[in-house]
C-alpha positions in Angstrom: 28.0 14.6 87.7 28.9 16.7 85.7 28.1 16.6 81.9 32.0 16.1 80.9 32.6 13.0 84.1 29.3 11.6 82.4 30.8 11.8 79.0 34.1 10.3 80.3 33.0 7.2 82.4 30.5 6.3 78.5 34.0 5.9 76.9 35.4 4.0 79.6 32.6 1.9 78.7 32.1 2.0 75.1 36.3 1.6 75.5 35.9 -1.8 77.6 32.7 -3.0 75.4 35.1 -2.6 72.2 38.1 -4.3 74.4 35.7 -7.2 74.5 34.4 -7.6 71.3 37.7 -7.7 69.7 39.4 -9.8 71.7 36.2 -12.2 71.3 36.4 -11.7 67.5 40.0 -12.0 67.6 40.3 -8.5 66.0 43.1 -6.7 67.3 42.1 -3.4 65.4 38.8 -3.6 67.5 41.1 -4.5 70.8 43.5 -2.0 70.2 40.8 1.4 69.8 38.7 -0.2 72.5 41.4 -0.2 75.0 42.4 3.3 73.0 39.2 4.7 73.9 38.7 3.5 77.4 42.5 4.9 78.2 41.2 8.0 77.5 37.9 7.5 79.6 40.3 7.4 82.1 42.4 11.1 81.6 38.9 12.7 80.6 37.9 11.6 84.3 40.7 12.7 86.0 41.1 15.5 84.5 37.5 16.3 85.5 37.9 15.2 88.9 40.2 17.6 88.5 38.4 20.8 87.8 35.3 19.8 90.3 38.0 19.8 92.9 40.2 23.3 92.1 36.3 24.9 91.8 35.5 23.3 95.4 38.6 24.7 96.3 37.7 28.1 95.4 34.3 28.2 96.2 35.5 27.0 99.6 37.9 30.5 99.3 35.2 32.6 98.1 33.1 31.2 100.7 36.0 31.9 103.7 36.9 35.6 102.2 32.1 36.0 102.2 32.8 34.8 106.0 36.0 36.7 107.4 33.8 40.5 105.5 30.3 40.0 107.6 
C-alpha cells in the first residue's frame, strides 16, 4: 500500500472517530470536522487508486514494448 493511500485511510478513520465523538457529545462543530476529514480521506484514497491504476497501465505498456522489441 502506498504512503498516500495509507494517509488517506488514516484521514477516513480519524474523521469517523471525530464524527462519532461529535455526535456523542452533541458538538456539531467536531461532528462536521469529522465528516469533512472523512470525506477528504475518501477523495485522497480515490486519487491514490487512480494514480496506481495509471502507473500500472504505463508499466504494462512499457513491458509490452520491451517484449515487442526483443
